[in-house]
N, C-alpha and C positions, 0 to 999 in steps of 0.2 A: 627142255620144256616138253611136257607130255603132249602128244598129238592125239586128238579125238576126232574121228571121222564119222559123218552121217551118210549112210547109203540106203538104197531102196529103189523100187520101181517108180515110174512117174506118178505124181499127184497123190502121194500118200501123206504129205505134210512135212517133208524133210526141211524145206526152207522155213516153214512156220516154227518148227522145233529149233532150227538154227537161230532164228531171231529171238525166240523165247530164252534160250540159253545165253545168247550174246547180250541180251538186255537192250537191244536196239534193232531197228528195222534196217538191216544190211542187205538181206537177200530179198529178191523180188518174189512176191507171193501173188498168185493169180490162179483161177480155176483152170486156165489153159495148161495142159501137161507140157513138160519140157521147158519151163521157164529158166531153169538153171542148166547151163551147158558146160561150164568150166568149173574148176575148183574155186571155192570162195573161202578165204581164210579170215579168222578173227581171233586175236588174243583176248581171252576172257579172264576176268579177275573174280575170284571167289570172295566171299565176305571177309575172310581173314587176310586177304592180300595175295594169296597164292594164285598162280596163273597157269593157264593151259592154252594150247592152240586148237581151235575148233575149225573143222573143215566141212563145208557142204559140197555135195557132188551132184552131178546131173542124174536124172532118172534113168535107171538101167532097163534097157529093152533087149529082148531076145527074139529069135524067130526070123523068118524070111522077109516079113513085111513090117518093120518097126514104124511107128508114127514119125519119129524124128529122122531126118536125113543124116544126122550126126551120131547115130546110135553106136557105131563101132568106135568112133573117137571118144565118145562119152564113157564107154566101158573101159577103154584104155586109161583115160584120166582117172576114173574111179579106182582101177586096179593099182595105179601108182600110189594113190592116197591110202588105199588099204595096206599096201606093202610097208608104208611109213608109219602106220597107225599103232599107237599103244592101246587104244580102245576103239572098237567099232560099234556104232549104234545103228543096227539094222531096223529100219522103220517099215512097218506094214500098216495097212488100213484095216482096223478092227471091225468096221461095218461091212466089209466086203468078204471077210474070211480069207483063208489062204488061197492064193491064185497060182496058176502055173508059173507066172513070172516071179512070184515070191519064192517058189521052189527053185527056180533057176538061180536067183540071187543067193539063196541058202546054199546051193551046191557050190557056187563061187566062193562062199565064205567058209566052207567046211574045214579047210586047212587052218583057218584062223578062229575056230570055234571057241578056243579057250580065252580069247580076248574080245568076244562079241556079246553084246546084249541085244536081245530081241525086244524092240520097243513097239508095242501094239498101240497105235494112235487112233484118235477119233472116238474114244470110248467115253462119250458124254452121258450115256444113259445106262441104267441097270440092265436093260434088255440087251444092249450091245455087249456088256461084260459077261453075260451068260454064255456067250460063244467063245470066250477066251481060250478054253481048253483045246479048241480046234487047232490052234497055232503050235501045239506041241509036236504036230506031225512034221514041222520043219526041222526038227532035230536039234534045236538050239536052246540053250538055257544059260542064264536066267531070262525070264520073261517079265517085262515091266509094262503094265497097262497105264496109258496116260491120255490126256487131251491137250495137245500142244496149243491149240487155238485158245482154250479157256484156262490153261495152266493147271488143270486138275492132275494131281499126283506127280507133277513134274519135279517137285521137291524130292521124291523118292529116287528119281533118276539122278538128280544133282548130288544126293548123298553118296551114290555109287561112284560118281565122278570124283567127288572130294576124297574118297578113300584111295583113289589111284594117284592123285596129285601129291607129291612129297611136300614135307614141311618146308624144306629149303630147296632152291633150284640153282644149280650151278650156272645155268644160262640166264643171266639177267637181261631184261629188255632194255635196249639202249635208246633212251629218249632222244639221243642226238642223231638218230637215223634221219637221212634226208628223204623227204616224202615227194615222190614224183608221180604225176598222173599222165598217162599216155592218152591223148585226146585227138579226135579227128573225125571227119565224116566217114561213112561206112566204106570198108574195103580199101583203105589207104595203107594197110600193113601194120596196124597197131599190135595185133596178137603176134605177128611174125617178129616184131621188135621185142616184145616181152619174152618170147621163146629164145630169141638170140641172146638176150641179156642174161637169162637164167640158165641157158645151156641145156634146157629140156623142154619137152612139149607141155608147158603149163596151160596153154590155151588152145582150144580147137581152132584150126586155121582152115578156111574154106574160101573158094571164089564166090560163094553165096554171101551177099552183103547182109549184115545184121547177125552174124554168127554169135558174136559176144553180146550178151544182154545184161549180165551182172557186172559190177565193178570188181575186178579180181585183185586181191592184195598178195604180193609176193615179196619176201625179204631176200636180198642178195648182199654180197660183200665184195668190195673191190679195194685193194690197197689198205686194208685195215679199217675201212669205213663201211657202215651199213646204209643201205638204200631200200626204202619201202616203195615198191613200184605198184601203181594202181592202173591196171588195164581197164578200159571203159568201153561201153557200147558205142558204136558209131552214131553220131548225133546228126539227125536230119534237120533241115530248115523247118521253122514253125509253119504248120499247115501241111507238111509232108508226112506227118506221123499220124496216119489214120488207124493203124493197128494198135489195139489196146496194149499189147505186150511191148511194142516199140515205144509207146508213150511212157510206160513204166521204166524202160531202159534209159530213156533220155533223162528222166528224173534221177535215176541212179547215177548216171554219168555226171550230171551237174552237181550232185552231192559229192562225188569223188573229186571234182575240181575244187570244191570248197574245202576239202580235207587236205589237199596237197600244198606243198610249198612252191614247186616248180611244175608248170604245165609243159609237157613235151608235145608241141603242136605239130602233128604230122600232115604233110601235103604230098599228094601223088605227083612225082616229078614228070610222069608221062602225060599228065593232063593239065598241069599248071594250077594256078590259084583260082578257085571258084568262089561263087557267092556262099556256098555251104561252108567252105574253109573259113571265110570271113566271119560267118555266124558262130562257128565253133570257137575260133580264136577270140571272138568278142566275149564269150562266157568267161574265159580266163582273165581278160582285162577287167570285166565287171566285178569279178571276185577279188581283184587286187593281187593276183598271183604273179610270181616271177614266170618267165617264159623262155623257152628255147624252141625255135622253129626248125623242124627237120623236113627237108625235101627228100622224100623216100623214092625208091625204085630208080635211083640215079644210074644204076648199071644198065637199065633198059632204055636209056636215052642216047641218041646219037649226038655225042657232045662235040662242040667246037671249042676253040681257045677262048672265045668270049661268051659262050652260052651260060656258064655259071653266073657270070656277072649280070647278064641280061635277066636271068631268072630271079636273081636276088633283087634287082631293081624293081621287077614286077611284084615280088613279095612285099617290098617296102611300100610300093604304091597302093596295093590292095589291102595291106594290113598296116597302114600307117599308124594306127592306134597302138601297135606293138613295136614302135620304133626302137625301143630299148632292148628288144630281144635279139640275140645273135641268131644267125642262120647257118645251118650245117647241111651238107649234102651227103646222104648215106644210102646204103642198101641193106635193109633189115634182113632180106632173104640170104644174101651172100655174106653179110657181116662187114661189108666195106665201111670203114671209118666209125663203126659203132663203138668199139672200145675207147676210141679217142674222145668220145663225148664226155667221159667222166671228169676230165680236167676242167672242161667248161662248166659242167654241172656243179662242181665243187666251188668254182669262182662265183657262180650265180647264187648258190646257197649261202656263201659267206656274205654276199651283198644283201641278200634278203633278210638275214638275221642280224646284220651289223648295227652297232650303236656308236654314236659319234659324240664327241665332246661339244658342249654348248659354245665354248670359245671358238672352236674351229668353224662351227656353223655360222656364227656371227661374223667371222672374218670373210667367209664366202659371201654372205648376204651383203656386207658392206661393199665388196668388190663388184658384185652384181649391180647394186644400186648406182655405184659410181659409173659403171659402164652403160647403164640404161635405166634411167629413172622411171619409177612406176607411173602409169597414167593417172590423171586426176579422176575423181569420181563425182560427176555432176558439178564440175567446177571446183571441187574441194580437193586440195593436194593430199595425196596419200603419203603417210610416213610409216616406216617400220621401226619399231623400238628394239626388238631383239628376236632371235630364233632359238628354239630348243627342240630336241627330239622328244616326242611324247610316247612313241612306241616303235617297235621293229616289226618285221614280217607283215607287210613291207615297211621300210623306213618311212615314218610319218613325222613331219616337221611342222611345229606350230610357229606361225609368224604373227607376232603381236603388233597390231596396227591401230592407228587412230580411227580407222573406218572398218566396220564389221562386214560390209558387203563383200561378196566374192571378187576375186581378181578377174580381169578380162582374160579369156582363155589363152590369148597369145602371150601375155606377160606371164601367166602361170607356167606355160610351157617353157618360156625363157628361163624362169627361176629353177624349174625342175631340172632342166638341162645343165644349168650352172652348178647346182648341187651334185648332180650325177657325175659330171666331168671332174669336178674338183675332188670329190670323195672316192673316185674310182669305182663307182657302182656299176655292176654289169648285170644285164638281163632282168633287172628289177625295177618296178615302178617306184617313183618317189611321190608320196602324197603330201600335199601342203594343206594345212588347216589355218584359216584366218581367225584370229581372236582379237577382239577390240579391247584396248586398254587406254584410258584417258590419264592425263597427268604424268606421262612418262617421257616427256620431251627430252631428247638429247641422250637417251640411254646408250645408243650405239657409239656416239662420239665420245662419251665418258669412258666406255670400255676401251676405245681406241687409244685413249690417253694413258691407260694404266701401264 
């Protein structure tokens, strides 16, 4: 699959162009420079079904006093993306004219000039286009004038991309890839885990909390299986996100949770479970995602024989709504037990995607009712007629009853656990849907007699 990379100095409209080409709002866009710090990837489909991989990069800054504290790391990230690129879209601000930093970027791209297009952005007016010739001094050709915000002449750029993408692609996208989102409060080690899993510095890592702002997609392979890993910004508690950029990052992180199958909920083992951890984990539970709880930085903890058990009990107490999620103790920095996570991830993914026979579900329901009859509703006995799975991801089971009102939470939890234990479901919520049906008396007993 062809790799197309967007580069340029801060605030020239790279992320706006990324979103325009991707056809969706994936990259954070704001007037504040430096919103993008890591590489952001998206597989883009052309109208005829051909695909390419589009990468957005952080704004490139040079000189002794860059605005971003991560300027050196961002340049390294961008250079890696440039080295892997089949086509480079060098974006400049057409209203500002060529700047010293534009010349610095052009110098960095000189050895890649034959696969570079100079994209002059923000040319919304005829007056702005009159200065287009000034950009020839950057020594790069071809030059394509556009307005990414309004979509003006972006089709010209797309046509050049289409000419690069082959009619057939040997590398087909695997729809069976397991989608993982690494989530947690700021500075618990999310980007360190991504870098450990990928084997390269895909994300900027810093002791400064909030380094990651975009959700970063990375595809990796283990044992013949593909995993799409989404690194996310650290999520603060509601009311703690006063900075506008942080608010946008939280929105991006929550969208990433909605896109994943399994949320890898990271906790700092040196600090224990905090209220922020519970908030973040709650987002995964609200979205109905499978979950794996990772207690990170375990190598920095003075461990005793019983400490892991004590910490796990604390995790269960504070995150009781994720009672179905396994707990693993890791060190993303050293790699301790990181590779062993994949066997657990595979089991969770299998449970999250599983479909079960109606006859099996009904047998489990009958045994559950025999062991603990459902409570009456306002004096009216509740009966269940039968159960059937209505969807997967996560497993959702419809229970047909003579009463439409929801189950009492304690009995719902009882049934969920009965289904989970009997079906061997790991790390995945089980959703129950109550549906009212009259005139079906005896359905379960008739099935039992077959």
